[in-house]
Structure formats: C-alpha cells, structure tokens
C-alpha positions in Angstrom: 0.0 0.0 0.0 1.3 3.5 -0.8 0.9 6.8 1.0 -0.2 9.9 -0.9 0.6 13.5 0.1 -2.2 15.9 0.5 -1.2 17.6 -2.7 -1.2 14.3 -4.6 -4.6 13.5 -3.2 -5.9 16.9 -4.5 -4.5 16.1 -7.9 -6.2 12.7 -8.0 -9.6 14.1 -6.9 -9.4 16.9 -9.6 -8.5 14.3 -12.2 -11.4 12.1 -11.4 -13.9 14.9 -11.2 -12.6 16.2 -14.5 -13.1 12.7 -16.0 -16.7 12.6 -14.8 -17.3 16.1 -16.3 -15.9 15.0 -19.7 -18.0 11.9 -19.9 -21.1 13.7 -18.7 -20.7 16.6 -21.2 -20.1 14.1 -24.0 -23.2 12.2 -22.8 -21.3 8.9 -22.6 -23.0 6.5 -20.2 -20.5 5.1 -17.7 -20.4 3.2 -14.3 -17.9 3.4 -11.6 -16.5 0.1 -10.4 -13.2 -1.0 -8.7 -12.1 0.3 -5.3 -14.8 3.0 -5.1 -17.7 0.7 -5.8 -16.2 -1.9 -3.5 -16.0 0.6 -0.6 -19.6 1.7 -1.3 -20.9 -1.9 -0.9 -18.6 -3.2 1.8 -17.2 -0.2 3.7 -13.7 -1.5 3.1 -11.4 1.4 2.0 -8.3 1.0 -0.1 -5.7 3.4 -1.4 -5.8 3.4 -5.2 -4.0 5.0 -8.1 -6.7 4.4 -10.6 -10.4 4.9 -11.3 -12.3 2.0 -12.9 -15.1 3.1 -15.3 -17.3 0.6 -17.2 -18.6 1.5 -20.6 -20.2 -0.3 -23.5 -17.6 -1.4 -26.0 -19.2 0.8 -28.7 -18.6 3.8 -26.4 -15.1 3.0 -25.2 -13.2 4.4 -28.2 -15.5 7.4 -28.2 -14.6 8.0 -24.6 -10.9 7.7 -25.3 -11.2 10.2 -28.1 -12.9 12.7 -25.7 -10.1 12.3 -23.2 -7.5 12.8 -25.9 -9.3 16.0 -27.0 -9.1 17.2 -23.4 -5.3 16.8 -23.5 -4.8 13.5 -21.8 -2.7 10.7 -23.1 -4.8 7.6 -23.9 -4.3 4.1 -25.2 -6.3 1.0 -26.1 -4.2 -1.2 -23.8 -5.8 -4.5 -24.7 -8.2 -4.5 -27.6 -10.5 -7.2 -26.1 -11.2 -5.4 -22.8 -9.3 -2.3 -21.6 -8.3 1.3 -22.5 -6.4 3.7 -20.3 -6.3 7.5 -19.6 -3.2 8.9 -18.0 -2.9 12.0 -15.9 0.1 14.2 -17.0 1.9 13.1 -13.7 1.8 9.5 -15.1 1.1 8.3 -11.5 -2.7 8.5 -11.7 -4.8 6.8 -14.5 -8.2 5.7 -15.4 -9.1 2.3 -16.6 -11.8 2.3 -19.4 -13.2 -1.1 -19.1 -15.7 -2.7 -21.6 -15.1 -6.4 -20.8 -13.0 -8.6 -18.5 -9.4 -9.9 -18.9 -10.7 -13.3 -19.9 -13.2 -11.8 -22.3 -16.3 -13.4 -20.6 -17.8 -10.6 -18.7 -18.7 -8.1 -21.4 -20.2 -4.8 -20.2 -23.7 -4.8 -21.6 -26.9 -2.9 -21.1 -27.8 -5.0 -18.1 -24.9 -3.4 -16.2 -26.7 0.0 -16.6 -30.1 -1.5 -15.8 -28.8 -2.8 -12.4 -26.6 0.2 -11.6 -26.7 1.7 -8.1 -26.6 5.5 -7.4 -23.9 6.8 -5.2 -21.1 9.5 -4.9 -17.4 9.7 -5.5 -15.7 12.7 -4.0 -19.2 14.3 -3.6 -19.9 13.8 -7.3 -23.1 11.8 -8.1 -22.3 8.7 -10.1 -23.7 5.3 -10.9 -21.9 2.2 -9.5 -21.7 -1.2 -11.1 -24.0 -3.5 -9.2 -22.6 -5.9 -6.6 -23.9 -8.8 -8.7 -21.9 -7.7 -11.7 -18.8 -7.0 -9.6 -19.0 -10.6 -8.1 -19.4 -12.0 -11.6 -16.3 -10.2 -12.9 -14.2 -10.8 -9.8 -15.0 -14.5 -9.5 -12.8 -15.3 -12.4 -9.7 -13.5 -11.2 -7.4 -16.2 -9.9 -3.9 -15.2 -10.9 -0.7 -15.9 -9.0 -0.2 -12.2 -8.5 -3.9 -11.3 -7.9 -6.8 -13.3 -6.5 -10.1 -11.6 -6.0 -11.7 -14.4 -4.0 -11.5 -12.3 -0.8 -13.3 -9.4 -2.6 -16.1 -11.9 -3.6 -16.4 -13.1 0.0 -16.6 -9.6 1.3 -19.3 -8.6 -1.2 -21.3 -11.7 -0.4 -20.9 -11.0 3.3 -22.1 -7.4 3.0 -24.7 -7.8 0.2 -25.7 -11.4 0.1 -29.1 -11.0 1.7 -30.2 -8.4 -0.8 -28.5 -9.7 -4.0 -30.6 -10.4 -7.1 -29.5 -14.1 -7.1 -31.5 -14.9 -10.2 -29.5 -12.2 -12.1 -26.3 -13.6 -10.7 -27.0 -17.1 -11.7 -27.9 -15.9 -15.2 -24.6 -14.1 -15.4 -22.5 -17.2 -14.7 -24.5 -19.4 -17.2 -22.4 -22.4 -18.1 -19.7 -21.2 -15.7 -21.8 -21.9 -12.6 -19.2 -24.1 -11.1 -17.1 -21.0 -10.5 -19.9 -19.4 -8.5 -20.5 -22.6 -6.5 -16.8 -22.7 -5.6 -16.9 -19.2 -4.2 -20.1 -20.0 -2.3 -18.6 -23.1 -0.7 -15.5 -21.0 0.3 -17.8 -18.3 1.7 -19.3 -20.9 4.1 -15.8 -21.8 5.2 -14.7 -18.2 5.6 -17.8 -17.1 7.5 -19.2 -20.2 9.2 -21.6 -18.0 11.3 -22.9 -16.3 8.2 -23.8 -19.3 6.0 -27.5 -18.3 6.1 -26.5 -15.2 4.1 -26.7 -17.4 1.0 -30.3 -18.5 0.3 -30.9 -22.3 0.5 -32.5 -22.3 -2.9 -29.3 -21.0 -4.5 -27.3 -23.9 -3.1 -30.0 -26.4 -4.1 -30.0 -25.0 -7.7 -26.3 -25.4 -8.0 -26.1 -28.7 -6.3 -28.8 -30.0 -8.6 -26.7 -28.9 -11.6 -23.7 -30.6 -10.1 -25.6 -33.8 -9.6 -26.9 -33.9 -13.1 -23.6 -33.1 -14.6 -21.9 -35.8 -12.5 -24.0 -38.5 -14.3 -23.3 -37.2 -17.7 -20.5 -38.5 -19.8 -17.3 -36.3 -19.8 -16.5 -34.2 -22.8 -14.6 -36.1 -25.5 -12.6 -33.0 -26.3 -9.5 -32.0 -24.5 -10.3 -28.4 -23.3 -8.8 -26.4 -20.4 -11.2 -23.8 -19.1 -8.5 -22.7 -16.6 -7.5 -20.0 -19.0 -10.7 -18.2 -18.0 -9.3 -18.0 -14.4 -5.6 -17.3 -15.1 -3.9 -15.9 -18.2 -0.6 -17.4 -17.3 -0.9 -20.5 -15.0 -2.5 -22.7 -17.7 -0.3 -21.8 -20.6 1.5 -25.1 -20.3 -1.9 -26.9 -20.9 -2.4 -25.0 -24.1 1.1 -24.7 -25.4 2.6 -28.1 -24.4 -0.2 -30.5 -23.4 -2.5 -30.1 -26.4 -5.6 -28.7 -24.6 -7.8 -26.3 -26.5 -8.1 -22.8 -25.2 -11.9 -22.0 -25.1 -11.3 -18.2 -25.1 -10.4 -18.4 -28.7 -13.8 -19.7 -29.6 -15.7 -16.5 -28.7 -13.9 -14.1 -26.3 -10.6 -13.1 -27.9 -8.4 -13.7 -30.9 -5.1 -15.7 -30.8 -3.1 -12.4 -30.9 -5.1 -10.9 -28.1 -4.6 -14.0 -26.0 -0.9 -14.0 -26.7 -0.6 -10.3 -25.8 -2.6 -10.8 -22.6 -0.4 -13.7 -21.5 2.8 -11.9 -22.4 1.8 -9.0 -20.2 1.7 -11.3 -17.2 5.3 -12.2 -17.8 6.3 -8.5 -18.0 4.4 -7.8 -14.8 6.2 -10.7 -13.0 9.6 -9.3 -14.1 8.6 -5.8 -12.8 7.9 -7.2 -9.4 11.3 -9.0 -9.0 
C-alpha cells in the first residue's frame, strides 16, 4: 500500500472529477467500479492509483477520443477489454473497461439497468451493481492477484439483498465458479452461512448432480484460461488442450498479448 501526500490527493480528486465532467458533457453512459464501488458496498477502504469506469464497447473508443481532445494521453491497452487514460503526472490513471481480462464478462446494457446510485468525491455517479462485480471478480485467480476475498466480502455485505437470479444468469455455463466461491464463503464465515439463500445452493447442487451423471467431454479443453492468463499456458502450449477463449472471447493475438503482459508484470515485481 502506498501513502499519498495531501497535494497528490488533491491532484487525483481533480483528475477524477474532470473525468466525470468530460464523460457527462459528451453524454457517454458510464459506471464506476473498482475500489470506489467496493467501498460503497462493503465499507472497506483502499488506497488506489486508478479509477475504474465501465462503458459499453461501442462507447469506449469514443470516450478515449474525448479524453484525448481534453489533453490526456490515452491508449487502447488491450483490444479485447481495456483502455487507459493517463494524468500528466503519469502516476494516476483511469481504466476504461468494456469487458474482463478473460473476455467473458462483457459490459452490456444489463450493467446499466442494475446500476446503483452513489457518490465519488461528492460527485453523483452510478456504481456497477454488486452482482456484476461478483461476476467479474469471481474469475480473477492469478498468482499475482486473487479476487476471492473481494467476492467473499461482497457476499458478506450484500448477500441478503442480492438479485440471485440475475447472478445465476450471469454465470450461465460457468456456474461451477460461482459454486466454488459460495462453498468457500461458508468456510470463511461459518456463522454467516445463512446469508446465501438455501434455494441457491440447491439450484447449483442439482446442476452438479446432473452433470456428474453425464459422460465427460470427449474434447481436451482447459477452461483454466478463464481463471488465469498465465498459469494454464502449459496446458495449451505443451499438453494439447484447447483454449476455449479463442472460440468466442478473444483472438489468438489478443490471448498472446494478454499472456505476455503477465510475464512482464512478473519481471517488474522482481
């Protein structure tokens, strides 16, 4: 964790407020996610160098253009999910997010339909819903970053009022990932297990029971790439497993660029 001076904090606040103004004046719909939304839902505060904003993919390039016109350096960092806007000090930046790193959790109109009103630095904004935050965070299981604790904290704080039907629909065929987090939640908070409705467990256990009696897939596929961009590369590159991301979430070049970035980040931490 880093400590910011009062001056640095003022610079960041002005930068974020200016970003909100630019987007509002351009009439670009956006949602705030990341640390600010997490604090809104859980009360847990974190120091952060960035602001996460969610936009529709069709609006993301438009937003980057508007920031460029306003004098900020921008880039489409990863073409399948992320753009960036940099403050001139190069310490603060804004993530312009229109999907997830694994390509599964595309920002769609449902994000905006389920948004929650709030404030960031006394500026009215719309937050990404806790359901959509859980959906996106549930798949982040890298060596250098694991969002399982965030999922547990969101469930602990919001579980009794979540739209569970919406959450189940979000996970679709990836319901096992949700079930894994719910099982861990009961381990982490043994006294709060009733936070998760019984019918949600029954729904997922029924799916598990049905799938257990079905014949396994005849195709060698590794869905671990949806959970980690780097830790299952050996399965794809050496062991002959198919990477399911290439079927519908990203191109071969995008997958290679995303995996290579993990290696660069590992070197930077050494």
